[in-house]
N, C-alpha and C positions, 0 to 999 in steps of 0.2 A: 569618494564618493559621489553619485551622479547620480540627478534625483529627476523627479521629468517634470519641465516646467507646467505651466495653467491651460495650454494650449495641448500640451500632448493629453493631461488629463481627462480631458474631456475628449479628445480620442476613442482616448482606451475604454471611456465611460458609453460613450456609444457604439463604438466596432472593439468589442475585445478581443475578432481578431485581425488585424494591421495590416495592413497590403505595402510591401514593401518592391514597387517597380522598382527604385535604382539600384538595389540587392538583389533584383531577379535574378541577373544571366552570372551571377555567382552560386547561387539557390544548386548544381549541377549535380553537386558531389558533396551527400551528408555524411559530418565524421560522426566517428560510435565510441568511445574509450570505456570499455570494459571493465569491472571491480576484477580484481584476484581472481584467479582462478575460468574466465573468460566462460561460454559457453560449455552446458554442461553443469552448472554447481546448482540444479533443480531451484534456485533461487531468482534474483532479482533476474542475473547475465541471460537466465535461459527465457523469463517471463518476455524481453526486452528485443531478444534476439529471434521472438517469433514474432513480436512485433516488424525486425527489419524482414524480414521473409515473408514476410504477409503487406508488405511496405512496394517491396522489388516483385514482386508475383502483381498487384493488383494496378500499382503504380507505376514499375518502371521507373523506380527511385534507384541511386546507383548512394554504391555508400564507400564507404570509405571505416574496417576498423581497427581497435588496438587494443592491446589489456594490457595491465598495469604489473607489478608485479608488487605494488603496494607501499613503496616509499613516494614519499611527497614528491621527493625530487626525482623520482622513476615516471609519478602519473602527473606532473611542471610537462614532463620529457615527451612523453606518451602525447599528453595535448599536442606538443610542437609538432612533433611528429606529424600529425593533422594538417596544421597550419598552415604548415611549408609543406603539401598537395594541397592546398585550398579549399577543404572543403568549411563549409558555410551550407546551414551553422553543423555548431559540435554539441553532442551528445553524453554526459557525459554522469556514466550509471551510478549514483549513491552520494551522497552527502560528505564520502570520505575525500569526495575533490573536492568540497569548498572551497579549501586552503589557493590549490594550484590554480581553479575557474578563479578566485578573486583577484590571482595575481595576475595573471594572464589577459584578464578582459579591460585588467587597465593601459598591459603595456597593444591590447592588440584589439581599438575601440570599436573596427569596421570588423571584427568576425562575431557573428552572435551564439554565444553559449549556452546551452539547456543544462539545467540541473537538475535530473531527477530524487525525488524523492528526501529534499533538501531546498530549505526556503532562509539562508542567510547569508545569502551576495547581495548587495541593496548597489549591483548598474544595471545602466539603461543594458545595454548588452549584453545580460543576463534575464534566460527567462528560468523560470523558479516550480519547477512544477512538484506539488504535492498530493496527495489522496488526503481524504474525509473520510480518514478512519472510525471517525464521533458514528459518522450511517451505517459505519458497518459493524462498529460499536452496539449500537439501538436494534441494527438486523437480528446480532448473537444475542442480543437481549431478546428476542421475542423469538427468534427460533429453542433457546431453555425454558421460555414460561409455557411456552405448548407443545415440547414436547416433557417436563417435567412431571410423576408419580406421586416426589419425597412431598411437590411443593416449597426445591431450596435451590439454587441454582446461584453459583458466585465467578465472580472472572478475579481470576492473577493480571496480578499487576506489576509496575515497578513505581515506587510514593510521583513520579513523575509525570506522569499517568492516571492520574484519577481523577484528574478531569474525561477522560478516555471512559470511566463508570463511572459515574456522575450525570455528566448531560448525554453517553451513549448508551449503557447496558442495563444500568440502572430503568431508564425512562423507556424503553422497549421490551424492559419484562412487563413494567406497571401497565405502559399499555396494552400489554395481550394479554392479561390475565391479572387482578389486582392481589388473586387470593395466591399467590407465589411471590415469594422474599427472596430479591436479594444481597449479595452478600459480599467484598471487597474484601483479597488476601491482598497483600504486600509479601515479596517475594524476589528481590534479586540475585537469588543462586537455589538451588536444589528439590525446582518445582515441580517435583514427583515428588518430592515429600508432602511439596506444603497441598497435594491434591490429594495425598491421602490422606489427611487431616480432614482438608474438607468432606471427603465422602465418609468418614470414620462419624464425620458432627449431622449424619444428615442431606448432604449437599449431594444432588446426582446429577450434575447438569455442570461444563466446567468451560469456560471461555477462557485459554489461556491468552493472554493477550502479549507479552509480549516476543520481543525477538527472539533469534538462536531454534533451536529444537524443540520440536513438543515430540517426538518419539518416543524419551523417558513419559513425558507423562501418558500417552496414548499406554504402553505398555503396562503401567502402573494401573489404570483404570481398570485393562484387562484382566492383571493377575489378580486384583480383585473382586473382578468378577467373577472370576472364574474358581475363587480359595474356593474348596474343599467346607473350610469351617465359618462358610459364607452366613451372617445370621438371615435366618431365615424367612422372607417376606420382608426383606430387603433391595429396592430398584434397581434395575441395575443403572451403571454412571456412561456418561458417553462427555466427549471430547468435543469444543467447537474449534480448531484453530486460524492462522492466519498464512494466506501466503501471497509471494511466495517472502516473509519476511520470517519461515520456519519453514526448517529439515523436517519430514515428514519420512518417515518412513516404515509403511505399513503392510503390515504380515496378513495372512487369513484368516486368525483367528481374532487380531486387533480394530480389523476394518468392520466389525462390526459395533463396533465401539466409538467412531466418529460420526457425529450426529450430522456433521456438516464444516463446509469451509466456508471463511468471509475471506473475498479475493483483491487485493487493487491487482487491480488488473494495467501491469505495466507493459504489456504489450498493447489494450489500445490505443494507449497514453502515446507510445515510438510511435505506433501510427495516426495516430492522427497529428503529433507533429511528425512528422518525413511527408502527413500529405500538402499541409500547411506546408511547408518548404518549399516544397513541388509549388506552389502554385505563390508560393512569393508571400508569404505571410508569416505570420507569428503568434503565437500569445502573448500577450500583454494585460491582462487584468489585473486591478487590482489585488495583491494576495493581503500586503501590513503598510499602508501610508504613508504613515508616520517616520518607515525604518525604508523606505523607499525598496519595497519591494514587488517583484510584479513578474506574472507569469502566469498561474488557472492549476486550481485543485480541481481534479479529477476525480469524481461524483457517483452516484446510481443514477443522475438525470443524463451522464455520457457515459453511462457503465463503465466511469472506471470502478466502480465498487458494488462485488456483486457479490449476491451469495449462492456456494455450492451445495447444495441439500445430495448426503452421502447418508440416511439412513430413511428405509418404511417409515419409520415412527412421523418422518415427518409431511406424510405424505396425504394426511386429508385434512391438512392444515393449508394447503395452497392455497386457497383465497384468502384466509390471515396473512399469510406473504408479502402477499403481493399489496396487500393494502399497510403491512408496517413496510413495505420502498414506499410509499407511496409517504407514510408519515416520518422515513427518517427524512425525508430531504430538507426540515424545518429543524430541525435539529441544532442545536449552536455549539461550537469547540467551547 
């Protein structure tokens, strides 16, 4: 495991984006390793691809891309193919690349690897790129509280995400409308059934924080809202989803009940990474000094976390949403 020395730490603290003039000549080709399926997945690959397209158009950046079949052996093979083509840096999309990046970053210390959506590899030539999800949770909480008619909102998470609720969503709710009560529902599968239980208990805005598909939850919300035997006077329920973590299919019926989407701007991150590479620099902020993890946390301040308002219900609250963005910068993971 390679660690940053005292001088390097001081440089990182003063200059979050470090210039690397000795490597500038090798940074003319940027490698990008997409996850399974490649572009067209309506997820991380497409988001990363948008950043690539923008970098080509605006920066004249040159990319060499590859797509993994999914096995760890194939991931190593794909990264090796980019190394053999002298790509530097190499951007790996998704935490499933972490074992391959850890192995190859040892073997090729002069190649800079960038691991998107993962911060587990403690090598100096590995840049970890993650997103301030707690800030996103705060924005979701604020939007949920402002839109709620019943005074009850909830977040569906798995047990590992409890901090995302307590430090993000719950605080966003409380700071935006104290009369609204936020609750947490733990679920590892069948999120639609969990959503149904929440709505039947009086919850009218649900923030789905888990990865996977949010289509079933939105479809369940739509079915309950349009049910003929729906209780008189019961407020309509709405969903706040996360992208690109979740696949969401929206129909003409269901789109009315999508309140907002919290966006992890992978496209912005990839573009900024490409811009740094073109300029012969890289991100090496301290993410976890004790573990030796360096890279960058993209958040609201650098357009790495945004909220996409999808319902007119939030139109009257544009000033409050803007204020919530400023307040979210203060939350801690």
